[in-house]
C-alpha positions, 0 to 999 in steps of 0.5 A: 389547267387542261387543254384537251377536248374529247374527239379527234385530236385535230378537231380538239385543237381547231376547236381550241385555237378558235376559243383562244382568240375569243376576247371572252374567257371561257371554260368548259367543265364535265358532269362531275365538274373537272375542267375539260378546257379553259381558253386564254382569256379565262387563264389570263383572268387567273380564275379558278373554275372550282367554287367560283363567288357569284360576284366574280362575273362568271356565268354558269347557267349554260349547260349543253348535254351535261357539260357546264360552259362558264363564261367571264366577259372582257369587263369582268377581268378589267374589275378583277385586275382594278380590284387586284391593283386597289387591294396592293394600296397602302390606303384604306379605300371605300366607294359610295354611290350617289345615294351615300350607300356603300359599295366596295372596300379594298383589302386595306380598308377590311384590315382596318376595319376588321369588324367588318363582314365581306363586301356582298353582305354590307353593299348598300349600307348607308354611310352613317351606318358604316360609321355606327358599326366601327364606334360599336365595334370600339374603334378609335374615334375622334373625341366628339364621337365619344362626347357628342355621338349625334353632333359628331355623325351630323358633322361627318354626314355634312362633310361627306355631303359636302362639295368642296371635296379635299382633305383633312388630318384627324387625331384619334382618341388612340393618338393616331394621325389619319390623313383623309381624303374624299373625291368625287366621281363624274358619276356621282360616287364618293370615294374615301381614302384614309392612311395612317400618317401617324409617323409623319406628324411625329417626325415633323413634331420632332424637327419643329422642337428641333428647329425651336432648340436651333432657334433658341441656341442661335439666339442665345449665341447672337446675345452672347457674341454681342455682348462679348463684341461690345466687351471687346470693342469698349477697350480697344477703342480706349487702345486705339485713342491711346495709340494715336495720342502717343503716334502723334506725340499729342502731349509731347515727344515721346523719345526714341522714334521707335516708339512712335513706330510701335504706337503705329503698329498698336494703331493698326493692329487695334484697327484690324481687330476692331473691324474683326469684332465689327464683322463678327457682330454684324454676322451674328445680327444677320444670323439671328435676323436682326438686321433691318433694311433701309432702302433707297435709290442707289447710284451703282456706278458712283458707289463703285467708284467710292468703294474701289477706292477703299482697297487701292493700299492693298492692290498697290502693295500687291502690285495690283491693276484696279479696273472699272468697267462701268456704263456711262447710263445704268439703272439704279438699285432700291437697296440699302446702301450701307449693306450694298457698301458692305457686300462690294467691299468685302468682294473687293478686299478678297479680290485684291488680297488674293491677287499679286501683280494682276487684275482686279476688274469691277462691272456692272451688267443689266440681264435681259430679265432686267436684273442687274449683275455686279461682277468683281473678277480677278486673275490671282490664285483662285480657289479649288473645288473643295475650297470653292464647295465651302466658300460662304460657310461662317468662320470658313478660311480657305488654305492658300493666301499669298505669302505675307498677306492677311488671310482673312477672318472667314466671315466676309463671304458669309456676311454677303450671302446673308446681305445679298439674301436680304435683297433677294439675290443671290451670290455666285462664285466660279474660281480655277486655281491659277487663274482667277475668281469671279463673283457675281452679285445678281439682283432681282429685276424688280430691284432695277430703277430706271436712270 
C-alpha cells in the first residue's frame, strides 16, 4: 500500500504519523479509486480497499473533493479477527439468535453444508428451515429424518430450544458419527457445533472388540490352568502320601536308611511342586477376577507374629536375623485374613530367600491420613533398576539369587499386587543393589479399625 499524500512532504509525513496514531482504521482513495494512504490500523486489519463488501464494517460514505475516505471502526477489526479464528476450527460452528434465526457459520460449517449460499443471503433463516435445506440437498441425516420427517423436525427443534444445553453423538445414514454440542450465550444466542468423530468411534469399537477377545482368551487360559493344576495336584497328593508312608516306614522297615532319605527328598520336592501349582492356580483365579473376599477384623500384630514363624527355617539356613518392630497397641485392619496372610508370607519368603547373614525387619506404621503401612525390609542383595521395573510381572524371575537358594516361581509378587488391589491398596518396592529391598503394603484409611 502507498503511504504518500499530495502536497508538501513534511506536511504529508506529519499527517501520516497523526493518522497512524488513530485507533480507527482509515484509508484515502483518489477519484479513480487508487489508494493514496492507509494508516497502521487499516493495514493491521488486513483489508483490501478495492471491492470491500458492505458487511466488512467499512464506511465508504464520506467523500471530500473527489477523494473517498474509508474508515474501519475498532470493533470491526476485532470481528474480523474472531472470524479468522473461528474459520480455522475443525468443528462446524453456527450461531443463531434468541429467535432461532441463523446469524453466522464458520468456514468448516460452509464446507460441510456446501449447498448453502453465503451468510449474507441466509442471515435470518429459521433453524428448522436450515434443516429442511440440508435434507433437500440430500445430506446424510439420521434415519428418522427419512422415515418420519415431521417427527424428526419436531425433535430437533425441541432439542434446540432445550435449556439443558449439552452434547450428543449422532449416527448418520452414511455411517458417520457426529459429536454435536449446543451452548447458550449470555445474550441468548445458541451456538451449535458439529464435528466428525467417525474415526474415534471406530477406534473405540476396535478397542472394545480387542478387550472382549483378551477377556475371552484370559478366561480360556484361566480355565486351562485350573484344569491343569487340578490334574497335577491329584497325582502329587498321591506321591506325597506314599512318600510320607515310606519315610515313616508306616508298613514296616524299608531296608537301607538311604531309602528313607530318598523318600524324604521325594516328599520335600513334591510339597514344593504342590505349593507352586497352588500359586499358579491362585494367580489364574485372580487374573480372571474369580477370587471373592471374605472380610473380617484382622489383628495385624498377631498375624505378623504367626507368619514370621513360617520363614524361620529359611532364615536359619541363611544366617539371617528376623526382627519384629511392632507397636503394642495398633489399629485392626478390615480385610480378608487368608489373603492378608498370603501377601505377608510372600513378602517374607522373598526377603529371607535373598538375604544371607543379614536382617529382615517387619514393621507397622500409621500414616497421617489414617491408613496403614505394612513394611518388610531387608539388607540383602537388592535389585538393579531394570529388574525392579519388572518386579510383579507374572512369571518373571530376576537373576541374582544367592547360590543354593530357591530362585522362586515368579508368581509370588504378582499375586501380592493382585491381592493388595483387592484391598484398594498398593504395593511399593524400593531396592538398591548390595543394600537391600523395602516392600510396603499400603492400605487405605477406611480399612483402619480403631483398637
